[in-house]
N, C-alpha and C positions, 0 to 999 in steps of 0.2 A: 504494500500500500504506500502510495506517495506520502500520505500524512505521516506514517511511522518513519519513513526514510528521512523526511525533512526534519522531523522532531529529533531524530537520532543525531543528525548533523549539528543542530543547534545545541543539543544537550552536551556536546563535547566542551562547551564553554561554561564557566561558572555562572550561577544565577546572578542576575543583575548586569551582566556584560552586555554592552551595546555592540552588536556584531556589525551592523550597518546603521549609520546614524542619519538622521532625518533626510528622507528623500522628498524633495520639493515641499518641505514643510508639512508633509501629510502623515508619514509613517516612518517609524524606525524599527529595526529588528533587535529586540532586547530579550534576553533569555529570562524566563520566569518559571518557577516551580510552584504550581498551584495544587495545594492539597485539598482545596474546597471545590465548590461548583462555580457557576457563573458569578462574576463580580466578587469572587472569593467567599460567597455564602457557604455556610456549613463547613467552615474551615476544619481541617483535620478529620473529615469524614470520608476519606479516600475509598476505603473498602465498601462502605455503605453506598456511596455514589457509584462505584464500579458495578456493584450488584444491581442497583437501580437502572443503570445504563443497559446492562444485559437484559433485564426484564423488559424494558421498553423496546429494545431491539427484537426480542423474541415475540412480543405482542404484535408489533408492526409486521414482522415477517409472517407470523401466523395469520394475521388479518389478510394480507395480500395473497398468500398461498391458498387460504381456505375460503375466502370470500368470492362468490361468483359474480359480485357486482363491482369489484375493485377496478378502477379505470387505470389507464396508462399513467396519468398524472399522479394518482395515489401511489402506484408502484414506484414511480420515479422519486417522489418525496420520501417514501418509506426507505428506499435504497440509500438515499443520501443520509437520512437519519441513522440507518443501520451502520453504514460505513463510518460515519463520524463518531457515533456512540461506541462502536467497537474499537476504533483507534484510540479514543480516550480511555476506554476500559482497560485496554492492553497496557497503557502507560500506568494507570492506577495500580494494577495488580503486579506489574513487573518493577516499577520504579518507586511506587508509593506516592506519586504526584503526577500531574499532567504537565507536559512541557508546553508552555505558551511562549510566543516570540513575536507576534505581530502587535506592535504598540503604536496606536494612533497618537499623534502629537498635536493635532489641530483641534481636538476635543478631549474632554475628560472622559475617557472610556477605558475599560479594562483591557489588558493584554490578552490576546487570544491566539488560536492556531487554525490550521486548515480544517481539522475535524470539526471545530466549532462552527465554521462557515457552512460545512455540510449539514450539520444538525439544524442550524437556524434556517437555512434555505430549504432544507428538506421538510421541516415542519410547516413552513409557509406554503410550499407547493402541495404537500399532502392535504392540509386543511382547506386550501383554496379548491383543490380538485374535489374533495369530499363535499364542500359547500355547493360547487357547481353541479355535481351529479345529483345531489338532493334537490336542488332548485329545478333541474331539468326533469327529474322524475315527478316532482310535484306538478310542474306545468303539463307534462304528458298525461297525468291522472285526471286533469280537468276536462 
């Protein structure tokens, strides 16, 4: 997985190291070890968050594989969440933290990684597709 390879490369530097410093005033690549969740919530709950990630991945995978109504959009969203969630879970179980490295400098926003982008975009795509399907089915029922 691209996510794990990129995180492994950044993890060769100590936490706090700015590997590439501000690009066009937008982002820098700074290594961070996150033992919590998004925005550092639930700090030091690495194992619990890893198990939760795997449960969400399993639930979405089961939904897509077993649902006869799942659309391509729902499958795409679930696949992105699955890949990102699995990438971060591997970090949690093998390292005891998630390696974050994308650090926006133009806004006050937490450092994140490629897996986080997959999870976020995946949930947006999944729920948008779910909403659109429900809306379409409701319109067809009229």
